[in-house]
C-alpha positions in Angstrom: -3.1 46.8 37.2 0.2 47.8 34.5 2.8 50.2 35.4 3.3 53.2 33.2 6.8 53.7 32.5 6.9 57.4 31.1 9.9 58.1 28.8 10.6 60.4 26.3 8.5 58.7 23.2 5.5 58.1 25.4 4.0 55.3 28.2 4.9 51.8 27.9 2.9 49.2 29.9 4.4 46.7 32.1 2.6 44.3 33.5 3.8 41.7 37.1 1.8 38.8 37.4 2.1 35.2 37.4 3.6 35.4 33.8 6.0 38.0 34.5 7.2 36.2 37.1 7.2 33.1 35.1 9.1 34.5 32.5 11.7 36.6 34.9 12.8 33.2 36.1 12.6 31.5 32.8 15.3 34.3 31.5 17.2 33.7 34.3 18.2 30.2 33.7 14.9 28.8 34.9 15.3 30.3 38.5 13.8 28.9 41.6 11.0 30.9 42.5 12.8 31.0 46.1 15.6 32.5 44.3 13.6 35.0 42.9 12.0 36.1 46.4 15.8 36.3 47.9 17.0 38.5 45.3 14.4 41.2 47.0 15.2 40.3 50.4 18.9 41.0 50.0 21.3 42.9 48.2 21.4 40.6 45.2 19.5 42.6 42.6 21.7 42.7 39.4 21.4 45.0 36.2 20.7 41.5 34.7 17.9 41.0 37.0 16.3 44.6 36.0 16.6 43.9 32.6 14.8 40.9 33.0 12.4 42.4 34.8 11.3 45.1 32.4 11.7 42.3 29.3 9.3 39.9 31.3 6.7 42.9 32.6 6.6 44.2 28.6 6.0 40.5 27.6 3.1 40.3 29.9 1.7 43.5 29.0 1.6 42.2 25.3 4.8 43.5 23.8 8.1 40.9 23.5 11.2 42.9 23.5 15.1 42.2 24.1 17.8 43.1 26.1 18.8 45.9 24.3 15.2 47.1 24.0 14.9 46.9 27.9 18.3 48.4 28.4 16.7 51.4 26.5 13.7 51.9 28.4 15.9 51.9 31.8 17.9 54.6 30.4 15.0 56.7 29.3 12.7 55.4 32.8 15.6 57.2 34.9 18.0 54.4 35.5 18.7 52.9 38.8 20.8 55.8 40.3 18.5 58.8 39.8 16.1 59.7 42.8 12.3 60.0 41.3 13.4 57.1 38.3 10.7 55.4 36.8 12.7 52.3 36.9 13.1 52.1 40.8 9.2 52.6 41.0 8.8 50.0 38.7 10.8 47.6 40.9 9.0 48.6 44.2 5.4 47.9 41.8 7.1 44.3 41.5 7.6 44.1 45.2 4.0 44.9 45.8 2.5 42.8 43.2 4.1 39.7 44.8 2.2 40.7 48.0 -1.2 38.9 48.3 -4.2 41.3 48.6 -6.1 39.0 51.3 -9.8 40.1 51.9 -10.3 42.0 55.1 -11.6 40.2 57.7 -15.0 41.5 58.7 -15.7 42.0 62.3 -18.9 41.4 63.7 -19.9 44.0 66.7 -19.6 42.5 69.9 -22.8 41.5 71.7 -23.4 43.8 74.8 -24.0 41.3 77.8 -26.8 42.7 79.9 
């Protein structure tokens, strides 16, 4: 399900899926998957990473944008320092999208012993 980034001129759909993760790694010099995951596990997230996240997610949603357009979306989406920022919510969305949703285990009722 795409993330809807609300900006002054409307809504921009951003989709974080396998294609977006591939594109993000590609935009960051063919970054290995482990390195991408490491960014989330530490304080190594840079402005470039956020810009390329927006680019990759926009591309996955069907619209190719450049770094300048991605930067504009970040500014219009509340930036990175504002409480309630749409961009910070988008980053949380990307993290949640990488956690696989496993089916819940069905538990059968215990048989009563007589």
